[in-house]
C-alpha positions as CSV (number, residue, x, y, z in Angstrom):
1,X,16.0,13.4,-14.2
2,X,13.5,16.1,-14.7
3,X,11.0,16.5,-11.8
4,X,8.3,19.1,-11.5
5,X,6.0,20.3,-8.7
6,X,3.1,21.2,-11.0
7,X,-0.6,21.0,-10.3
8,X,-0.9,17.5,-11.8
9,X,0.7,16.0,-8.7
10,X,-2.0,14.6,-6.4
11,X,-2.8,16.4,-3.2
12,X,-1.2,15.1,-0.1
13,X,-3.3,14.2,2.9
14,X,-1.6,15.3,6.2
15,X,-3.1,12.3,8.0
16,X,-1.6,9.9,5.5
17,X,1.8,11.7,5.7
18,X,1.7,11.3,9.5
19,X,0.9,7.6,9.2
20,X,3.8,7.1,6.8
21,X,6.2,8.9,9.1
22,X,5.1,6.6,12.0
23,X,5.7,3.6,9.8
24,X,9.2,4.9,9.0
25,X,10.0,5.5,12.7
26,X,8.8,2.0,13.4
27,X,10.4,0.1,10.5
28,X,13.8,1.9,10.8
29,X,13.7,1.9,14.6
30,X,14.8,5.5,14.8
31,X,14.3,8.1,17.5
32,X,11.1,10.2,17.0
33,X,13.2,13.4,17.4
34,X,14.9,12.7,14.1
35,X,13.1,14.7,11.4
36,X,11.7,12.9,8.4
37,X,10.8,14.7,5.1
38,X,8.4,13.3,2.5
39,X,8.3,14.9,-1.0
40,X,6.0,13.8,-3.8
41,X,7.5,14.5,-7.2
42,X,6.3,14.1,-10.8
43,X,8.9,12.8,-13.2
44,X,8.7,14.0,-16.8
45,X,11.4,11.7,-18.3
46,X,10.6,8.6,-20.3
47,X,10.6,5.4,-18.3
48,X,10.3,7.2,-15.0
49,X,7.3,6.5,-12.8
50,X,4.7,9.3,-13.2
51,X,4.8,10.1,-9.5
52,X,7.3,9.0,-6.8
53,X,7.7,9.8,-3.1
54,X,11.2,10.7,-1.8
55,X,11.8,10.0,1.9
56,X,14.7,11.8,3.7
57,X,15.7,10.7,7.2
58,X,17.6,13.6,8.6
59,X,20.4,11.6,10.3
60,X,24.0,12.4,9.8
61,X,24.5,11.6,6.9
62,X,21.0,12.1,5.5
63,X,19.4,8.9,4.3
64,X,17.2,9.1,1.2
65,X,14.8,6.5,-0.2
66,X,12.4,6.5,-3.1
67,X,9.0,4.8,-3.4
68,X,7.6,4.7,-6.9
69,X,4.1,5.7,-5.8
70,X,2.3,8.8,-4.6
71,X,2.0,9.3,-0.9
72,X,-1.7,8.3,-0.9
73,X,-0.9,4.8,-2.2
74,X,2.0,4.0,0.1
75,X,1.5,1.0,2.5
76,X,3.5,-0.3,5.4
77,X,5.0,-3.0,3.2
78,X,6.5,-0.3,1.0
79,X,8.2,1.2,4.0
80,X,9.3,-2.0,5.6
81,X,10.7,-3.1,2.2
82,X,13.2,-0.2,2.4
83,X,14.9,-1.6,5.5
84,X,17.8,-3.8,4.5
């Protein structure tokens, strides 16, 4: 897959990022000392969503999830839907 970090990727609101991280801690029931990374990426390949958010929970091993939306559009149901 080809991803880019160019200027077409929407700006990320730090308050929204904090809210999403809170939802992740809540939905996955993980300790708040475990770091979480959110990355918003633009995909340039055909059939790929224009922007997706990659979530990395820094456990051992690292757990990675993708939401096919920009950070600004993510809702709690998107996060809770990642929990199996």
